[in-house]
Chimera marker file (.cmm) of the C-alpha trace (Angstrom):
<marker_set name="trace">
<marker id="1" x="-12.433" y="2.106" z="-0.530" r="1" g="1" b="0" radius="0.5"/>
<marker id="2" x="-12.007" y="0.333" z="2.815" r="1" g="1" b="0" radius="0.5"/>
<marker id="3" x="-8.702" y="-1.389" z="1.982" r="1" g="1" b="0" radius="0.5"/>
<marker id="4" x="-5.968" y="-1.041" z="-0.624" r="1" g="1" b="0" radius="0.5"/>
<marker id="5" x="-4.603" y="-4.557" z="-0.835" r="1" g="1" b="0" radius="0.5"/>
<marker id="6" x="-4.439" y="-4.894" z="-4.611" r="1" g="1" b="0" radius="0.5"/>
<marker id="7" x="-4.802" y="-2.560" z="-7.583" r="1" g="1" b="0" radius="0.5"/>
<marker id="8" x="-8.026" y="-4.513" z="-8.189" r="1" g="1" b="0" radius="0.5"/>
<marker id="9" x="-9.488" y="-2.753" z="-5.116" r="1" g="1" b="0" radius="0.5"/>
<marker id="10" x="-9.675" y="0.467" z="-7.134" r="1" g="1" b="0" radius="0.5"/>
<marker id="11" x="-12.880" y="0.901" z="-9.144" r="1" g="1" b="0" radius="0.5"/>
<marker id="12" x="-11.401" y="3.338" z="-11.666" r="1" g="1" b="0" radius="0.5"/>
<marker id="13" x="-7.631" y="2.868" z="-11.978" r="1" g="1" b="0" radius="0.5"/>
<marker id="14" x="-7.336" y="5.457" z="-14.769" r="1" g="1" b="0" radius="0.5"/>
<marker id="15" x="-9.015" y="8.075" z="-12.570" r="1" g="1" b="0" radius="0.5"/>
<marker id="16" x="-6.652" y="7.237" z="-9.686" r="1" g="1" b="0" radius="0.5"/>
<marker id="17" x="-3.618" y="7.501" z="-11.983" r="1" g="1" b="0" radius="0.5"/>
<marker id="18" x="-4.781" y="10.893" z="-13.285" r="1" g="1" b="0" radius="0.5"/>
<marker id="19" x="-5.377" y="12.120" z="-9.724" r="1" g="1" b="0" radius="0.5"/>
<marker id="20" x="-1.928" y="10.888" z="-8.641" r="1" g="1" b="0" radius="0.5"/>
<marker id="21" x="-0.243" y="12.672" z="-11.550" r="1" g="1" b="0" radius="0.5"/>
<marker id="22" x="-2.097" y="15.891" z="-10.721" r="1" g="1" b="0" radius="0.5"/>
<marker id="23" x="-1.142" y="15.577" z="-7.034" r="1" g="1" b="0" radius="0.5"/>
<marker id="24" x="2.467" y="14.862" z="-7.997" r="1" g="1" b="0" radius="0.5"/>
<marker id="25" x="2.611" y="18.147" z="-9.923" r="1" g="1" b="0" radius="0.5"/>
<marker id="26" x="1.226" y="20.161" z="-6.979" r="1" g="1" b="0" radius="0.5"/>
<marker id="27" x="2.796" y="18.247" z="-4.101" r="1" g="1" b="0" radius="0.5"/>
<marker id="28" x="2.716" y="20.877" z="-1.365" r="1" g="1" b="0" radius="0.5"/>
<marker id="29" x="-0.174" y="23.008" z="-2.592" r="1" g="1" b="0" radius="0.5"/>
<marker id="30" x="-2.692" y="23.060" z="0.272" r="1" g="1" b="0" radius="0.5"/>
<marker id="31" x="-2.539" y="19.308" z="0.830" r="1" g="1" b="0" radius="0.5"/>
<marker id="32" x="-3.179" y="19.216" z="4.560" r="1" g="1" b="0" radius="0.5"/>
<marker id="33" x="-4.998" y="15.973" z="5.249" r="1" g="1" b="0" radius="0.5"/>
<marker id="34" x="-3.904" y="15.941" z="8.928" r="1" g="1" b="0" radius="0.5"/>
<marker id="35" x="-4.249" y="12.196" z="9.451" r="1" g="1" b="0" radius="0.5"/>
<marker id="36" x="-1.863" y="9.643" z="10.919" r="1" g="1" b="0" radius="0.5"/>
<marker id="37" x="-0.568" y="6.669" z="8.964" r="1" g="1" b="0" radius="0.5"/>
<marker id="38" x="0.888" y="3.759" z="10.911" r="1" g="1" b="0" radius="0.5"/>
<marker id="39" x="3.694" y="2.044" z="8.979" r="1" g="1" b="0" radius="0.5"/>
<marker id="40" x="4.313" y="-1.542" z="10.130" r="1" g="1" b="0" radius="0.5"/>
<marker id="41" x="7.178" y="-3.565" z="8.693" r="1" g="1" b="0" radius="0.5"/>
<marker id="42" x="7.509" y="-7.302" z="9.260" r="1" g="1" b="0" radius="0.5"/>
<marker id="43" x="10.833" y="-7.285" z="7.389" r="1" g="1" b="0" radius="0.5"/>
<marker id="44" x="13.526" y="-4.707" z="6.617" r="1" g="1" b="0" radius="0.5"/>
<marker id="45" x="12.677" y="-1.988" z="4.125" r="1" g="1" b="0" radius="0.5"/>
<marker id="46" x="14.464" y="0.909" z="2.493" r="1" g="1" b="0" radius="0.5"/>
<marker id="47" x="12.585" y="2.290" z="-0.535" r="1" g="1" b="0" radius="0.5"/>
<marker id="48" x="9.093" y="1.294" z="0.612" r="1" g="1" b="0" radius="0.5"/>
<marker id="49" x="9.632" y="2.832" z="4.027" r="1" g="1" b="0" radius="0.5"/>
<marker id="50" x="11.187" y="6.075" z="2.783" r="1" g="1" b="0" radius="0.5"/>
<marker id="51" x="8.761" y="6.578" z="-0.092" r="1" g="1" b="0" radius="0.5"/>
<marker id="52" x="5.758" y="5.916" z="2.179" r="1" g="1" b="0" radius="0.5"/>
<marker id="53" x="7.010" y="8.407" z="4.763" r="1" g="1" b="0" radius="0.5"/>
<marker id="54" x="7.732" y="11.016" z="2.096" r="1" g="1" b="0" radius="0.5"/>
<marker id="55" x="4.361" y="10.542" z="0.398" r="1" g="1" b="0" radius="0.5"/>
<marker id="56" x="2.580" y="10.909" z="3.749" r="1" g="1" b="0" radius="0.5"/>
<marker id="57" x="4.554" y="14.073" z="4.506" r="1" g="1" b="0" radius="0.5"/>
<marker id="58" x="3.778" y="15.509" z="1.071" r="1" g="1" b="0" radius="0.5"/>
<marker id="59" x="0.027" y="15.281" z="1.702" r="1" g="1" b="0" radius="0.5"/>
<marker id="60" x="0.200" y="16.573" z="5.266" r="1" g="1" b="0" radius="0.5"/>
<marker id="61" x="0.004" y="13.289" z="7.181" r="1" g="1" b="0" radius="0.5"/>
<marker id="62" x="1.906" y="12.226" z="10.274" r="1" g="1" b="0" radius="0.5"/>
<marker id="63" x="3.471" y="8.775" z="10.462" r="1" g="1" b="0" radius="0.5"/>
<marker id="64" x="4.647" y="6.377" z="13.103" r="1" g="1" b="0" radius="0.5"/>
<marker id="65" x="6.808" y="3.381" z="12.257" r="1" g="1" b="0" radius="0.5"/>
<marker id="66" x="7.050" y="-0.020" z="13.880" r="1" g="1" b="0" radius="0.5"/>
<marker id="67" x="9.604" y="-2.625" z="12.832" r="1" g="1" b="0" radius="0.5"/>
<marker id="68" x="8.301" y="-5.959" z="14.080" r="1" g="1" b="0" radius="0.5"/>
<marker id="69" x="10.955" y="-8.078" z="15.852" r="1" g="1" b="0" radius="0.5"/>
<marker id="70" x="13.571" y="-5.315" z="15.989" r="1" g="1" b="0" radius="0.5"/>
<marker id="71" x="11.624" y="-2.627" z="17.848" r="1" g="1" b="0" radius="0.5"/>
<marker id="72" x="8.682" y="-4.569" z="19.268" r="1" g="1" b="0" radius="0.5"/>
<marker id="73" x="7.616" y="-7.955" z="20.556" r="1" g="1" b="0" radius="0.5"/>
<marker id="74" x="7.330" y="-10.720" z="17.996" r="1" g="1" b="0" radius="0.5"/>
<marker id="75" x="3.820" y="-11.239" z="16.641" r="1" g="1" b="0" radius="0.5"/>
<marker id="76" x="2.108" y="-14.594" z="17.128" r="1" g="1" b="0" radius="0.5"/>
<marker id="77" x="-0.450" y="-15.405" z="14.439" r="1" g="1" b="0" radius="0.5"/>
<marker id="78" x="-1.672" y="-18.856" z="15.518" r="1" g="1" b="0" radius="0.5"/>
<marker id="79" x="-4.998" y="-18.918" z="17.322" r="1" g="1" b="0" radius="0.5"/>
<marker id="80" x="-4.925" y="-20.547" z="20.762" r="1" g="1" b="0" radius="0.5"/>
<marker id="81" x="-1.192" y="-20.007" z="21.318" r="1" g="1" b="0" radius="0.5"/>
<marker id="82" x="0.072" y="-19.654" z="24.879" r="1" g="1" b="0" radius="0.5"/>
<marker id="83" x="1.480" y="-16.178" z="25.287" r="1" g="1" b="0" radius="0.5"/>
<marker id="84" x="4.486" y="-16.205" z="27.629" r="1" g="1" b="0" radius="0.5"/>
<marker id="85" x="5.666" y="-12.575" z="27.589" r="1" g="1" b="0" radius="0.5"/>
<marker id="86" x="7.915" y="-12.984" z="24.555" r="1" g="1" b="0" radius="0.5"/>
<marker id="87" x="5.343" y="-12.053" z="21.946" r="1" g="1" b="0" radius="0.5"/>
<marker id="88" x="2.038" y="-10.338" z="21.285" r="1" g="1" b="0" radius="0.5"/>
<marker id="89" x="-0.905" y="-12.013" z="19.609" r="1" g="1" b="0" radius="0.5"/>
<marker id="90" x="-1.805" y="-10.432" z="16.289" r="1" g="1" b="0" radius="0.5"/>
<marker id="91" x="-5.404" y="-9.856" z="17.382" r="1" g="1" b="0" radius="0.5"/>
<marker id="92" x="-4.387" y="-7.589" z="20.264" r="1" g="1" b="0" radius="0.5"/>
<marker id="93" x="-1.362" y="-6.065" z="18.530" r="1" g="1" b="0" radius="0.5"/>
<marker id="94" x="-3.195" y="-4.965" z="15.388" r="1" g="1" b="0" radius="0.5"/>
<marker id="95" x="-6.177" y="-3.848" z="17.450" r="1" g="1" b="0" radius="0.5"/>
<marker id="96" x="-3.935" y="-1.571" z="19.523" r="1" g="1" b="0" radius="0.5"/>
<marker id="97" x="-1.921" y="-0.306" z="16.542" r="1" g="1" b="0" radius="0.5"/>
<marker id="98" x="-5.086" y="0.655" z="14.714" r="1" g="1" b="0" radius="0.5"/>
<marker id="99" x="-6.193" y="2.804" z="17.665" r="1" g="1" b="0" radius="0.5"/>
<marker id="100" x="-3.225" y="5.094" z="17.056" r="1" g="1" b="0" radius="0.5"/>
<marker id="101" x="-3.682" y="5.804" z="13.352" r="1" g="1" b="0" radius="0.5"/>
<marker id="102" x="-6.243" y="6.547" z="10.677" r="1" g="1" b="0" radius="0.5"/>
<marker id="103" x="-4.677" y="4.178" z="8.138" r="1" g="1" b="0" radius="0.5"/>
<marker id="104" x="-2.547" y="1.107" z="8.850" r="1" g="1" b="0" radius="0.5"/>
<marker id="105" x="0.020" y="0.422" z="6.123" r="1" g="1" b="0" radius="0.5"/>
<marker id="106" x="1.805" y="-2.932" z="6.374" r="1" g="1" b="0" radius="0.5"/>
<marker id="107" x="4.583" y="-4.783" z="4.629" r="1" g="1" b="0" radius="0.5"/>
<marker id="108" x="4.342" y="-8.506" z="5.319" r="1" g="1" b="0" radius="0.5"/>
<marker id="109" x="6.585" y="-10.076" z="2.657" r="1" g="1" b="0" radius="0.5"/>
<marker id="110" x="6.712" y="-13.856" z="2.034" r="1" g="1" b="0" radius="0.5"/>
<marker id="111" x="8.562" y="-16.293" z="4.270" r="1" g="1" b="0" radius="0.5"/>
<marker id="112" x="9.933" y="-18.022" z="1.132" r="1" g="1" b="0" radius="0.5"/>
<marker id="113" x="9.864" y="-21.413" z="2.879" r="1" g="1" b="0" radius="0.5"/>
<marker id="114" x="6.430" y="-22.680" z="1.841" r="1" g="1" b="0" radius="0.5"/>
<marker id="115" x="4.955" y="-21.373" z="-1.408" r="1" g="1" b="0" radius="0.5"/>
<marker id="116" x="1.402" y="-22.490" z="-0.621" r="1" g="1" b="0" radius="0.5"/>
<marker id="117" x="1.510" y="-20.834" z="2.804" r="1" g="1" b="0" radius="0.5"/>
<marker id="118" x="2.905" y="-17.619" z="1.326" r="1" g="1" b="0" radius="0.5"/>
<marker id="119" x="0.191" y="-17.546" z="-1.356" r="1" g="1" b="0" radius="0.5"/>
<marker id="120" x="-2.537" y="-17.850" z="1.283" r="1" g="1" b="0" radius="0.5"/>
<marker id="121" x="-1.522" y="-14.403" z="2.617" r="1" g="1" b="0" radius="0.5"/>
<marker id="122" x="-2.508" y="-15.478" z="6.149" r="1" g="1" b="0" radius="0.5"/>
<marker id="123" x="-0.690" y="-12.645" z="7.924" r="1" g="1" b="0" radius="0.5"/>
<marker id="124" x="-2.157" y="-9.958" z="5.666" r="1" g="1" b="0" radius="0.5"/>
<marker id="125" x="-5.666" y="-11.416" z="5.993" r="1" g="1" b="0" radius="0.5"/>
<marker id="126" x="-5.405" y="-11.422" z="9.803" r="1" g="1" b="0" radius="0.5"/>
<marker id="127" x="-4.185" y="-7.827" z="9.833" r="1" g="1" b="0" radius="0.5"/>
<marker id="128" x="-7.205" y="-6.811" z="7.748" r="1" g="1" b="0" radius="0.5"/>
<marker id="129" x="-9.505" y="-8.819" z="10.021" r="1" g="1" b="0" radius="0.5"/>
<marker id="130" x="-8.284" y="-7.248" z="13.274" r="1" g="1" b="0" radius="0.5"/>
<marker id="131" x="-7.640" y="-3.674" z="12.135" r="1" g="1" b="0" radius="0.5"/>
<marker id="132" x="-10.178" y="-1.044" z="13.115" r="1" g="1" b="0" radius="0.5"/>
<marker id="133" x="-8.983" y="1.272" z="10.321" r="1" g="1" b="0" radius="0.5"/>
<marker id="134" x="-8.369" y="0.848" z="6.568" r="1" g="1" b="0" radius="0.5"/>
<marker id="135" x="-5.309" y="-1.223" z="5.640" r="1" g="1" b="0" radius="0.5"/>
<marker id="136" x="-2.864" y="-0.417" z="2.847" r="1" g="1" b="0" radius="0.5"/>
<marker id="137" x="-0.695" y="-3.264" z="1.583" r="1" g="1" b="0" radius="0.5"/>
<marker id="138" x="2.842" y="-1.913" z="1.168" r="1" g="1" b="0" radius="0.5"/>
<marker id="139" x="3.962" y="-5.347" z="-0.049" r="1" g="1" b="0" radius="0.5"/>
<marker id="140" x="2.925" y="-8.899" z="0.683" r="1" g="1" b="0" radius="0.5"/>
<marker id="141" x="3.803" y="-12.371" z="-0.542" r="1" g="1" b="0" radius="0.5"/>
<marker id="142" x="1.925" y="-12.020" z="-3.818" r="1" g="1" b="0" radius="0.5"/>
<marker id="143" x="0.941" y="-8.367" z="-4.115" r="1" g="1" b="0" radius="0.5"/>
<marker id="144" x="2.758" y="-5.048" z="-4.340" r="1" g="1" b="0" radius="0.5"/>
<marker id="145" x="-0.028" y="-2.585" z="-5.190" r="1" g="1" b="0" radius="0.5"/>
<marker id="146" x="1.846" y="0.664" z="-4.580" r="1" g="1" b="0" radius="0.5"/>
<marker id="147" x="4.629" y="-0.514" z="-6.893" r="1" g="1" b="0" radius="0.5"/>
<marker id="148" x="2.008" y="-1.517" z="-9.468" r="1" g="1" b="0" radius="0.5"/>
<marker id="149" x="0.384" y="1.894" z="-9.164" r="1" g="1" b="0" radius="0.5"/>
<marker id="150" x="3.764" y="3.650" z="-9.446" r="1" g="1" b="0" radius="0.5"/>
<marker id="151" x="4.530" y="1.616" z="-12.581" r="1" g="1" b="0" radius="0.5"/>
<marker id="152" x="1.170" y="2.549" z="-14.121" r="1" g="1" b="0" radius="0.5"/>
<marker id="153" x="1.783" y="6.232" z="-13.341" r="1" g="1" b="0" radius="0.5"/>
<marker id="154" x="5.239" y="6.087" z="-14.944" r="1" g="1" b="0" radius="0.5"/>
<marker id="155" x="3.825" y="4.410" z="-18.054" r="1" g="1" b="0" radius="0.5"/>
<marker id="156" x="1.097" y="7.064" z="-18.304" r="1" g="1" b="0" radius="0.5"/>
<marker id="157" x="3.603" y="9.904" z="-17.880" r="1" g="1" b="0" radius="0.5"/>
<marker id="158" x="6.075" y="8.611" z="-20.453" r="1" g="1" b="0" radius="0.5"/>
<marker id="159" x="3.925" y="6.940" z="-23.065" r="1" g="1" b="0" radius="0.5"/>
<marker id="160" x="3.834" y="8.618" z="-26.396" r="1" g="1" b="0" radius="0.5"/>
<marker id="161" x="0.564" y="10.326" z="-27.072" r="1" g="1" b="0" radius="0.5"/>
<marker id="162" x="-0.963" y="9.201" z="-30.322" r="1" g="1" b="0" radius="0.5"/>
<marker id="163" x="-2.052" y="12.077" z="-32.467" r="1" g="1" b="0" radius="0.5"/>
<marker id="164" x="-5.014" y="11.365" z="-34.645" r="1" g="1" b="0" radius="0.5"/>
<marker id="165" x="-3.976" y="11.411" z="-38.267" r="1" g="1" b="0" radius="0.5"/>
<marker id="166" x="-6.534" y="12.402" z="-40.808" r="1" g="1" b="0" radius="0.5"/>
<marker id="167" x="-5.973" y="11.593" z="-44.438" r="1" g="1" b="0" radius="0.5"/>
<marker id="168" x="-7.982" y="13.434" z="-47.058" r="1" g="1" b="0" radius="0.5"/>
<marker id="169" x="-8.247" y="12.219" z="-50.557" r="1" g="1" b="0" radius="0.5"/>
<marker id="170" x="-9.760" y="14.290" z="-53.265" r="1" g="1" b="0" radius="0.5"/>
<marker id="171" x="-10.287" y="12.833" z="-56.635" r="1" g="1" b="0" radius="0.5"/>
<marker id="172" x="-12.555" y="10.703" z="-58.731" r="1" g="1" b="0" radius="0.5"/>
<marker id="173" x="-14.013" y="7.644" z="-57.080" r="1" g="1" b="0" radius="0.5"/>
<marker id="174" x="-12.404" y="4.510" z="-58.354" r="1" g="1" b="0" radius="0.5"/>
<link id1="1" id2="2" r="1" g="1" b="0" radius="0.2"/>
<link id1="2" id2="3" r="1" g="1" b="0" radius="0.2"/>
<link id1="3" id2="4" r="1" g="1" b="0" radius="0.2"/>
<link id1="4" id2="5" r="1" g="1" b="0" radius="0.2"/>
<link id1="5" id2="6" r="1" g="1" b="0" radius="0.2"/>
<link id1="6" id2="7" r="1" g="1" b="0" radius="0.2"/>
<link id1="7" id2="8" r="1" g="1" b="0" radius="0.2"/>
<link id1="8" id2="9" r="1" g="1" b="0" radius="0.2"/>
<link id1="9" id2="10" r="1" g="1" b="0" radius="0.2"/>
<link id1="10" id2="11" r="1" g="1" b="0" radius="0.2"/>
<link id1="11" id2="12" r="1" g="1" b="0" radius="0.2"/>
<link id1="12" id2="13" r="1" g="1" b="0" radius="0.2"/>
<link id1="13" id2="14" r="1" g="1" b="0" radius="0.2"/>
<link id1="14" id2="15" r="1" g="1" b="0" radius="0.2"/>
<link id1="15" id2="16" r="1" g="1" b="0" radius="0.2"/>
<link id1="16" id2="17" r="1" g="1" b="0" radius="0.2"/>
<link id1="17" id2="18" r="1" g="1" b="0" radius="0.2"/>
<link id1="18" id2="19" r="1" g="1" b="0" radius="0.2"/>
<link id1="19" id2="20" r="1" g="1" b="0" radius="0.2"/>
<link id1="20" id2="21" r="1" g="1" b="0" radius="0.2"/>
<link id1="21" id2="22" r="1" g="1" b="0" radius="0.2"/>
<link id1="22" id2="23" r="1" g="1" b="0" radius="0.2"/>
<link id1="23" id2="24" r="1" g="1" b="0" radius="0.2"/>
<link id1="24" id2="25" r="1" g="1" b="0" radius="0.2"/>
<link id1="25" id2="26" r="1" g="1" b="0" radius="0.2"/>
<link id1="26" id2="27" r="1" g="1" b="0" radius="0.2"/>
<link id1="27" id2="28" r="1" g="1" b="0" radius="0.2"/>
<link id1="28" id2="29" r="1" g="1" b="0" radius="0.2"/>
<link id1="29" id2="30" r="1" g="1" b="0" radius="0.2"/>
<link id1="30" id2="31" r="1" g="1" b="0" radius="0.2"/>
<link id1="31" id2="32" r="1" g="1" b="0" radius="0.2"/>
<link id1="32" id2="33" r="1" g="1" b="0" radius="0.2"/>
<link id1="33" id2="34" r="1" g="1" b="0" radius="0.2"/>
<link id1="34" id2="35" r="1" g="1" b="0" radius="0.2"/>
<link id1="35" id2="36" r="1" g="1" b="0" radius="0.2"/>
<link id1="36" id2="37" r="1" g="1" b="0" radius="0.2"/>
<link id1="37" id2="38" r="1" g="1" b="0" radius="0.2"/>
<link id1="38" id2="39" r="1" g="1" b="0" radius="0.2"/>
<link id1="39" id2="40" r="1" g="1" b="0" radius="0.2"/>
<link id1="40" id2="41" r="1" g="1" b="0" radius="0.2"/>
<link id1="41" id2="42" r="1" g="1" b="0" radius="0.2"/>
<link id1="42" id2="43" r="1" g="1" b="0" radius="0.2"/>
<link id1="43" id2="44" r="1" g="1" b="0" radius="0.2"/>
<link id1="44" id2="45" r="1" g="1" b="0" radius="0.2"/>
<link id1="45" id2="46" r="1" g="1" b="0" radius="0.2"/>
<link id1="46" id2="47" r="1" g="1" b="0" radius="0.2"/>
<link id1="47" id2="48" r="1" g="1" b="0" radius="0.2"/>
<link id1="48" id2="49" r="1" g="1" b="0" radius="0.2"/>
<link id1="49" id2="50" r="1" g="1" b="0" radius="0.2"/>
<link id1="50" id2="51" r="1" g="1" b="0" radius="0.2"/>
<link id1="51" id2="52" r="1" g="1" b="0" radius="0.2"/>
<link id1="52" id2="53" r="1" g="1" b="0" radius="0.2"/>
<link id1="53" id2="54" r="1" g="1" b="0" radius="0.2"/>
<link id1="54" id2="55" r="1" g="1" b="0" radius="0.2"/>
<link id1="55" id2="56" r="1" g="1" b="0" radius="0.2"/>
<link id1="56" id2="57" r="1" g="1" b="0" radius="0.2"/>
<link id1="57" id2="58" r="1" g="1" b="0" radius="0.2"/>
<link id1="58" id2="59" r="1" g="1" b="0" radius="0.2"/>
<link id1="59" id2="60" r="1" g="1" b="0" radius="0.2"/>
<link id1="60" id2="61" r="1" g="1" b="0" radius="0.2"/>
<link id1="61" id2="62" r="1" g="1" b="0" radius="0.2"/>
<link id1="62" id2="63" r="1" g="1" b="0" radius="0.2"/>
<link id1="63" id2="64" r="1" g="1" b="0" radius="0.2"/>
<link id1="64" id2="65" r="1" g="1" b="0" radius="0.2"/>
<link id1="65" id2="66" r="1" g="1" b="0" radius="0.2"/>
<link id1="66" id2="67" r="1" g="1" b="0" radius="0.2"/>
<link id1="67" id2="68" r="1" g="1" b="0" radius="0.2"/>
<link id1="68" id2="69" r="1" g="1" b="0" radius="0.2"/>
<link id1="69" id2="70" r="1" g="1" b="0" radius="0.2"/>
<link id1="70" id2="71" r="1" g="1" b="0" radius="0.2"/>
<link id1="71" id2="72" r="1" g="1" b="0" radius="0.2"/>
<link id1="72" id2="73" r="1" g="1" b="0" radius="0.2"/>
<link id1="73" id2="74" r="1" g="1" b="0" radius="0.2"/>
<link id1="74" id2="75" r="1" g="1" b="0" radius="0.2"/>
<link id1="75" id2="76" r="1" g="1" b="0" radius="0.2"/>
<link id1="76" id2="77" r="1" g="1" b="0" radius="0.2"/>
<link id1="77" id2="78" r="1" g="1" b="0" radius="0.2"/>
<link id1="78" id2="79" r="1" g="1" b="0" radius="0.2"/>
<link id1="79" id2="80" r="1" g="1" b="0" radius="0.2"/>
<link id1="80" id2="81" r="1" g="1" b="0" radius="0.2"/>
<link id1="81" id2="82" r="1" g="1" b="0" radius="0.2"/>
<link id1="82" id2="83" r="1" g="1" b="0" radius="0.2"/>
<link id1="83" id2="84" r="1" g="1" b="0" radius="0.2"/>
<link id1="84" id2="85" r="1" g="1" b="0" radius="0.2"/>
<link id1="85" id2="86" r="1" g="1" b="0" radius="0.2"/>
<link id1="86" id2="87" r="1" g="1" b="0" radius="0.2"/>
<link id1="87" id2="88" r="1" g="1" b="0" radius="0.2"/>
<link id1="88" id2="89" r="1" g="1" b="0" radius="0.2"/>
<link id1="89" id2="90" r="1" g="1" b="0" radius="0.2"/>
<link id1="90" id2="91" r="1" g="1" b="0" radius="0.2"/>
<link id1="91" id2="92" r="1" g="1" b="0" radius="0.2"/>
<link id1="92" id2="93" r="1" g="1" b="0" radius="0.2"/>
<link id1="93" id2="94" r="1" g="1" b="0" radius="0.2"/>
<link id1="94" id2="95" r="1" g="1" b="0" radius="0.2"/>
<link id1="95" id2="96" r="1" g="1" b="0" radius="0.2"/>
<link id1="96" id2="97" r="1" g="1" b="0" radius="0.2"/>
<link id1="97" id2="98" r="1" g="1" b="0" radius="0.2"/>
<link id1="98" id2="99" r="1" g="1" b="0" radius="0.2"/>
<link id1="99" id2="100" r="1" g="1" b="0" radius="0.2"/>
<link id1="100" id2="101" r="1" g="1" b="0" radius="0.2"/>
<link id1="101" id2="102" r="1" g="1" b="0" radius="0.2"/>
<link id1="102" id2="103" r="1" g="1" b="0" radius="0.2"/>
<link id1="103" id2="104" r="1" g="1" b="0" radius="0.2"/>
<link id1="104" id2="105" r="1" g="1" b="0" radius="0.2"/>
<link id1="105" id2="106" r="1" g="1" b="0" radius="0.2"/>
<link id1="106" id2="107" r="1" g="1" b="0" radius="0.2"/>
<link id1="107" id2="108" r="1" g="1" b="0" radius="0.2"/>
<link id1="108" id2="109" r="1" g="1" b="0" radius="0.2"/>
<link id1="109" id2="110" r="1" g="1" b="0" radius="0.2"/>
<link id1="110" id2="111" r="1" g="1" b="0" radius="0.2"/>
<link id1="111" id2="112" r="1" g="1" b="0" radius="0.2"/>
<link id1="112" id2="113" r="1" g="1" b="0" radius="0.2"/>
<link id1="113" id2="114" r="1" g="1" b="0" radius="0.2"/>
<link id1="114" id2="115" r="1" g="1" b="0" radius="0.2"/>
<link id1="115" id2="116" r="1" g="1" b="0" radius="0.2"/>
<link id1="116" id2="117" r="1" g="1" b="0" radius="0.2"/>
<link id1="117" id2="118" r="1" g="1" b="0" radius="0.2"/>
<link id1="118" id2="119" r="1" g="1" b="0" radius="0.2"/>
<link id1="119" id2="120" r="1" g="1" b="0" radius="0.2"/>
<link id1="120" id2="121" r="1" g="1" b="0" radius="0.2"/>
<link id1="121" id2="122" r="1" g="1" b="0" radius="0.2"/>
<link id1="122" id2="123" r="1" g="1" b="0" radius="0.2"/>
<link id1="123" id2="124" r="1" g="1" b="0" radius="0.2"/>
<link id1="124" id2="125" r="1" g="1" b="0" radius="0.2"/>
<link id1="125" id2="126" r="1" g="1" b="0" radius="0.2"/>
<link id1="126" id2="127" r="1" g="1" b="0" radius="0.2"/>
<link id1="127" id2="128" r="1" g="1" b="0" radius="0.2"/>
<link id1="128" id2="129" r="1" g="1" b="0" radius="0.2"/>
<link id1="129" id2="130" r="1" g="1" b="0" radius="0.2"/>
<link id1="130" id2="131" r="1" g="1" b="0" radius="0.2"/>
<link id1="131" id2="132" r="1" g="1" b="0" radius="0.2"/>
<link id1="132" id2="133" r="1" g="1" b="0" radius="0.2"/>
<link id1="133" id2="134" r="1" g="1" b="0" radius="0.2"/>
<link id1="134" id2="135" r="1" g="1" b="0" radius="0.2"/>
<link id1="135" id2="136" r="1" g="1" b="0" radius="0.2"/>
<link id1="136" id2="137" r="1" g="1" b="0" radius="0.2"/>
<link id1="137" id2="138" r="1" g="1" b="0" radius="0.2"/>
<link id1="138" id2="139" r="1" g="1" b="0" radius="0.2"/>
<link id1="139" id2="140" r="1" g="1" b="0" radius="0.2"/>
<link id1="140" id2="141" r="1" g="1" b="0" radius="0.2"/>
<link id1="141" id2="142" r="1" g="1" b="0" radius="0.2"/>
<link id1="142" id2="143" r="1" g="1" b="0" radius="0.2"/>
<link id1="143" id2="144" r="1" g="1" b="0" radius="0.2"/>
<link id1="144" id2="145" r="1" g="1" b="0" radius="0.2"/>
<link id1="145" id2="146" r="1" g="1" b="0" radius="0.2"/>
<link id1="146" id2="147" r="1" g="1" b="0" radius="0.2"/>
<link id1="147" id2="148" r="1" g="1" b="0" radius="0.2"/>
<link id1="148" id2="149" r="1" g="1" b="0" radius="0.2"/>
<link id1="149" id2="150" r="1" g="1" b="0" radius="0.2"/>
<link id1="150" id2="151" r="1" g="1" b="0" radius="0.2"/>
<link id1="151" id2="152" r="1" g="1" b="0" radius="0.2"/>
<link id1="152" id2="153" r="1" g="1" b="0" radius="0.2"/>
<link id1="153" id2="154" r="1" g="1" b="0" radius="0.2"/>
<link id1="154" id2="155" r="1" g="1" b="0" radius="0.2"/>
<link id1="155" id2="156" r="1" g="1" b="0" radius="0.2"/>
<link id1="156" id2="157" r="1" g="1" b="0" radius="0.2"/>
<link id1="157" id2="158" r="1" g="1" b="0" radius="0.2"/>
<link id1="158" id2="159" r="1" g="1" b="0" radius="0.2"/>
<link id1="159" id2="160" r="1" g="1" b="0" radius="0.2"/>
<link id1="160" id2="161" r="1" g="1" b="0" radius="0.2"/>
<link id1="161" id2="162" r="1" g="1" b="0" radius="0.2"/>
<link id1="162" id2="163" r="1" g="1" b="0" radius="0.2"/>
<link id1="163" id2="164" r="1" g="1" b="0" radius="0.2"/>
<link id1="164" id2="165" r="1" g="1" b="0" radius="0.2"/>
<link id1="165" id2="166" r="1" g="1" b="0" radius="0.2"/>
<link id1="166" id2="167" r="1" g="1" b="0" radius="0.2"/>
<link id1="167" id2="168" r="1" g="1" b="0" radius="0.2"/>
<link id1="168" id2="169" r="1" g="1" b="0" radius="0.2"/>
<link id1="169" id2="170" r="1" g="1" b="0" radius="0.2"/>
<link id1="170" id2="171" r="1" g="1" b="0" radius="0.2"/>
<link id1="171" id2="172" r="1" g="1" b="0" radius="0.2"/>
<link id1="172" id2="173" r="1" g="1" b="0" radius="0.2"/>
<link id1="173" id2="174" r="1" g="1" b="0" radius="0.2"/>
</marker_set>
């Protein structure tokens, strides 16, 4: 799988859920992947940031974190914009970020000003276009695949298992 933008990117969701449950039970048991995950946040985050860092740690990955606007230049997404030292163009920024990690995980979130613009997922699509490594969508305007996956795992773990009930009847045929 090149990208994880939506749960629909997974060919066998049931298999992924089963693997996640198994990994969850053996969190620290020889899980040394030794990769680096870049975590990029275009808006503030608490649970997504902490859970992503913890999950990476649990499987032996390193992380670096970049909060756009608060700890970096602003990111310009319009093609042909004049860059005047107050921002980085997304093409160069994502290209550079993806040189320093094996997976680029991003949270873009909607602007909530223009529904049609938000639903186009322009920022997420440009990140995917310019990244040299696989992209994981931590949350975007219309998609939240890790939350969806977590919900599916919880449902699988807590659903009641149906036991097959067999009824035998012995007697004359009616």
